[in-house]
N, C-alpha and C positions, 0 to 999 in steps of 0.2 A: 413477446420481446423481454428481455431482462432490463430491470431499472439501471440508470446510469447516474442517477440523480443521487450522490451523497454529500455529506459534508465532510470536511477535513477530520472533524472529530471522529465521525463514524468510522472512516478508513482507519484512523490510527489506532480506535479501541480494538478493532479487529485484527489489524495486524500485529498489535504488541500481547493481544491475550491469546489469540489462537494460531499466530504465524511465526516463524523464525526470525523474529524482528524485536530490536531493543531499542528503548529510547537511548539517546545518545545526548542531545540538548535542544534547548529552544531557541532560536534566533529568528529576532522579530515575532512576524506571525507564521512563523515555519518550525514544523516539528521536524528535526533530523533525527532519523533512525538508521539503524545499520540492520542490514540483511546477511544473515549466515546461511549459506547454501546448504541444502541436505548432500549427504554422501553420494547420490546419483548425478549431480550436478558438476560438472567440469569448470566450474568457474570460481573465481574468489568473492569474498564477502564484496558487499556494495553498500553504499550510501543511499538512503531513500528520503527525499524531502516531501513533507505533506505539508500542505498550506492549512492553516488553522482557520478555514474560511466557511462559510455558512453552505456554499455550494461549490464543487471541485469542476472544473471545466473539463469536458470529454477529452482533450488534449492531454492535459495534466494527468487525469486518471490512466490514459494509456502509458505515458511515463513511468507512472507510480507501479502498475503492472509490469512493465518492461524491467526496472530496477528491480522489483521483487522475483523476478525470475519466472513469471508466469507464461506459461506456452500457449494457453487460450484466453484472450481477454475477456469474452463473454463467461467462461467458466470463473475467470476470477471476480466479474462483477456478481456473478450468482452466490459465488462464497462470500463476498463481503455483505452482500443483502441478507443471505441466511444468518450471519453470525452477529449482525449490529444489534 
């Protein structure tokens, strides 16, 4: 089973360094990012909010994966884990 225990900083670093995500601003303890979809996605750009917490809950992690256009949650978690 793949790990799902990530900090907000882990998620943020992977998304910004290896994903199609750019930092927009920081609001309180949330990092506000913009996801630009690749050409094969038929969607518009999305806003992704990542809490800067020591541990991100599983529901929030699901929301982040959805906002980033992940089609497979388990693969998204493996990708975060492999690149942090």
